[in-house]
Structure formats: C-alpha cells, structure tokens
C-alpha positions as CSV (number, residue, x, y, z in Angstrom):
1,X,7.0,2.1,-6.3
2,X,5.1,4.2,-4.2
3,X,7.0,6.3,-1.5
4,X,6.4,5.6,2.0
5,X,4.5,9.2,2.4
6,X,2.1,8.0,-0.1
7,X,1.8,4.7,1.5
8,X,1.5,6.3,4.8
9,X,-1.5,8.5,3.3
10,X,-3.2,5.2,1.8
11,X,-3.5,4.1,5.4
12,X,-4.4,6.8,7.2
13,X,-7.2,7.1,4.7
14,X,-8.4,3.8,5.8
15,X,-6.7,1.3,3.0
16,X,-6.9,-2.1,5.1
17,X,-4.3,-4.6,4.8
18,X,-4.6,-8.5,5.0
19,X,-0.4,-9.5,4.8
20,X,0.2,-12.5,2.5
21,X,3.2,-13.8,1.1
22,X,4.9,-11.5,-1.5
23,X,3.8,-8.1,0.3
24,X,6.5,-5.4,0.4
25,X,6.5,-3.0,3.9
26,X,8.7,-1.1,5.7
27,X,9.4,-0.2,8.9
28,X,9.2,3.8,9.5
29,X,11.0,5.7,12.0
30,X,13.9,3.4,12.8
31,X,16.3,4.6,10.3
32,X,15.2,1.8,7.8
33,X,12.6,4.0,5.9
34,X,14.8,3.0,2.4
35,X,14.5,-0.9,3.5
36,X,11.7,-2.7,2.2
37,X,10.9,-5.6,3.3
38,X,8.5,-8.8,1.3
39,X,6.6,-11.0,3.4
40,X,7.2,-14.6,2.6
41,X,7.2,-18.1,4.2
42,X,10.8,-18.4,5.0
43,X,11.8,-15.3,6.3
44,X,8.8,-12.9,7.3
45,X,5.7,-14.3,8.5
46,X,2.2,-13.1,9.6
47,X,0.9,-14.8,13.1
48,X,-2.0,-14.4,14.5
49,X,-2.1,-13.5,18.3
50,X,-4.6,-12.3,20.9
51,X,-3.3,-9.3,20.7
52,X,-3.3,-8.8,16.7
53,X,-1.1,-9.9,14.0
54,X,2.7,-10.2,14.5
55,X,4.9,-10.1,11.9
56,X,8.2,-12.3,13.0
57,X,11.4,-12.2,11.4
58,X,13.0,-16.0,11.4
59,X,16.0,-16.8,10.9
60,X,17.4,-13.1,11.1
61,X,20.8,-13.5,13.5
62,X,22.2,-10.2,12.1
63,X,19.2,-8.6,13.8
64,X,18.0,-7.6,17.3
65,X,14.1,-7.9,15.9
66,X,12.1,-10.8,16.1
67,X,8.7,-9.6,15.7
68,X,6.5,-6.4,15.4
69,X,3.3,-6.2,15.6
70,X,1.1,-4.9,12.2
71,X,0.2,-1.6,13.2
72,X,4.1,-0.9,13.2
73,X,4.9,-1.2,9.7
74,X,3.5,0.3,6.1
75,X,2.2,-1.6,3.6
76,X,3.7,-0.8,0.6
77,X,0.9,-2.2,-1.9
78,X,2.2,-3.3,-5.8
79,X,0.7,-2.2,-9.1
80,X,-1.3,-5.0,-9.6
81,X,-3.2,-4.3,-6.2
82,X,-4.1,-1.3,-6.3
83,X,-5.8,-1.8,-9.7
84,X,-7.4,-4.7,-7.7
85,X,-8.3,-2.6,-5.1
86,X,-9.8,0.3,-7.7
87,X,-12.0,-2.6,-9.1
88,X,-14.9,-1.6,-11.4
89,X,-14.0,2.3,-10.6
90,X,-10.7,1.7,-12.5
91,X,-11.4,3.4,-16.7
92,X,-7.9,3.1,-17.6
93,X,-3.8,3.9,-17.5
94,X,-2.3,6.2,-20.0
95,X,0.8,7.2,-20.7
96,X,1.2,11.0,-20.6
97,X,4.2,13.2,-21.1
98,X,6.2,13.0,-18.2
99,X,4.1,10.0,-16.5
100,X,1.3,8.2,-16.6
101,X,-2.5,8.7,-15.6
102,X,-5.0,6.7,-14.0
103,X,-8.8,7.8,-14.2
104,X,-11.3,6.1,-12.6
105,X,-14.9,6.8,-11.6
106,X,-15.7,8.3,-8.7
107,X,-19.7,8.8,-8.2
108,X,-20.9,10.6,-11.4
109,X,-17.5,11.5,-12.9
110,X,-14.4,10.6,-13.9
111,X,-11.0,11.8,-12.6
112,X,-7.5,11.4,-13.4
113,X,-4.4,11.0,-11.0
114,X,-0.9,11.8,-12.9
115,X,2.4,10.8,-11.7
116,X,5.4,10.0,-13.1
117,X,5.7,6.4,-11.5
118,X,2.3,4.5,-12.9
119,X,2.5,2.7,-9.3
120,X,2.1,5.6,-7.7
121,X,-0.8,7.3,-10.3
122,X,-2.3,4.4,-8.8
123,X,-1.8,4.7,-5.5
124,X,-3.1,8.7,-6.1
125,X,-6.4,7.0,-7.8
126,X,-6.8,4.6,-4.6
127,X,-6.6,7.5,-2.4
128,X,-9.1,9.7,-4.4
129,X,-11.5,7.0,-4.3
130,X,-11.0,6.3,-0.7
131,X,-11.5,10.2,0.0
132,X,-15.4,10.2,-2.3
133,X,-16.2,7.0,-0.2
134,X,-16.0,9.4,3.6
135,X,-19.4,10.3,4.9
136,X,-21.1,12.8,3.6
137,X,-19.6,11.5,0.1
138,X,-21.0,9.5,-2.7
C-alpha cells in the first residue's frame, strides 16, 4: 500500500479523485494517519452538496465524526487504479532485486521508478508522469 507521504505528493501534483465505492482514504493530522478507510455504500458514502463533496460516516456510533469535506482526506489509490492512470504511458512492471520497477513513457524517453512495494512503484511512476505534464514540459 502507498504510504501517506506518497499519496499526499500525488494529490499535491494534481492527481484528481472522484470517490467511488472501494476507494481507500486516510484522515491525516487527526492522530489517525495509520487508519485506512474504504468508501462503501454501507458505512462511508459520498454526498454532493452545494459546497462540494462530503464524505459521510453512517452507523459509526463510536465516533463523534459524521462527515468530512473531501479535501480533508487523502486518497490512497490502489495498484490497479494507478496502472489505469498511467494508461498508454505504461510500458511494464518487473521484479528487480529488492522490489519492483515500473517503466513509463514520458515524452520521447522511457523512465523507471523502483520501490520495494509494487503499488508504490506505480505511485512514483504516476508522479513522474504528472511532473512531465507540468507547464513547460511535454
């Protein structure tokens, strides 16, 4: 699983999130950074309000937390979601000594991102692609 720092880097780099059931997220800076929540029709739902999307916690009697604005949580994309985000830029995933390497195309070159965790290697590759799309790039 991605660590919170990498997920926050992805968000800062402009990775957009449209919450769907099954998506994972974290509530940072609330002494809950290690708790991963999952959007579900049963417990955590997305509500559209005039002020933006709100994440609602239903049936959580042990919490004094009913809902949060989407901007208050950090999306923790899954490996499959990260691979889909790479789209046609994705070249391959390979096992390397000590972890995994994801190769992507950015412009005319191929670059590799290596990490002990495959999901994090994908996350780093998405970061690389987002950086290549910044103004003045590609």
